[in-house]
N, C-alpha and C positions, 0 to 999 in steps of 0.2 A: 411824487413825494417819496423821500427816502427817509426811513427813520432813522433818528440818531442814537448812537449806542447801541449796547448789546441789550435787546429787547428780552432775551431768553433768560437772562440771570436776574434774580430779584436781589435786592439789597440785603444782607444779612441782618439778622435781628439782634436783639440786645446780647452782649457778652455775658456769660455766667460767672459764677463765683468759683475761684480757684480753691478746692479744698485738699487737705491732706489725705491721701489715700491710706496711710496708716492709721491715723485717727479715725477714720470712718469704719476701717476694720475692727478697731479696738471697740467702737461704739456697739458694732453689731456682736462682737464677742460678750462684752459687758451687758448691755441691755438691747436686745435684738429690735425691739419696737423703735428705739430711737435711732438706730442704724438705717432701719427702713425708711424713716421719716427724712433722713439725708438723702436716700437714693431717690425717694419720691421728689424731694426738691429739685435734685439734679435732672431728672427727667422732665421735669416742667420748665427748667431751664432750656434744655436740648429742644423742647417743643416749641418754645417762644423764639428760638433762634432760627429753627428751621422755618418757622412761620406756618406750620399745619394746623393751628388753631385748637389742639387737642389739649387736655388736661391730663395729668398723671393719673394713673390708675389707682383706685383706692385698694387694689388687690395688693399693693406693696405692704399695706398693713395687715393683710389677712393671710395670703398665700403668695409670697414674692416670687415664686418660681414663674408664674404666668408672665408678669411684666419684664422678667429678665429675658424670656424668649424672644421680646421684641427689641430688646435693646441694640442687637448687632445692626439690625436695619435702621433704627434712628440714628445710631452712631454713623453709619455710611452716609446718611442724607447730611448730618451735620459736617462732617469731614468734607463732602463735595462741596456744600455751600461755603465753607471756610476757604477751601483750597489748600488744605494742609498737604505736606509732602507725602504723608503716609495716607493713601485713599483705600476705600474698601471697607467691609463690614468687620466689625470687631469679632475676636473669636468666641463662639457661643459656648465652648468647654471651658474656657477661661471665666467667661461671665457666670456660668453655672457653679463652677467649684470655688472660684475666687472673686466673686462679684464685687463684695464691699471695698475690694482693693483695685480691681482691674477697670471698673466702670468709671470712677473718680479719675483714674491714672489716665485713661483715655480721653476722657472730657477735658482734663487739665492741658492735654497737648492741643486740643482745639482752643481752648481760651488763651493759652499762651501765644500760639501762632496769631491770634487777632490782637495781641497786645495787651493783655490783662496782666496785672501784677498780683503777686502774692500779698496777703494782708498778714 
């Protein structure tokens, strides 16, 4: 008996929301907790897409440095699952210093590759 199709690759999960990275950055500068809520929602979308069954960490609202350290790995999993032209982990230094801009920008590349449109 021969298996049909590629059994090693799972179907991608739901496509997330395209966010304006500049708006997310400005939200973090004006009201830091609101910007962190946006990044927490983005991590939830990436986890749902990858299908690892995790929820975003509440540490986004308390100490966002800790969840940012795990974002490059999560971004690499999402890129591999989506099959984007750019593969690999996101740059940790960019995520640490310019996270409110770079994390949504990298996620938007994945969502656009999957056919999501800006609203």
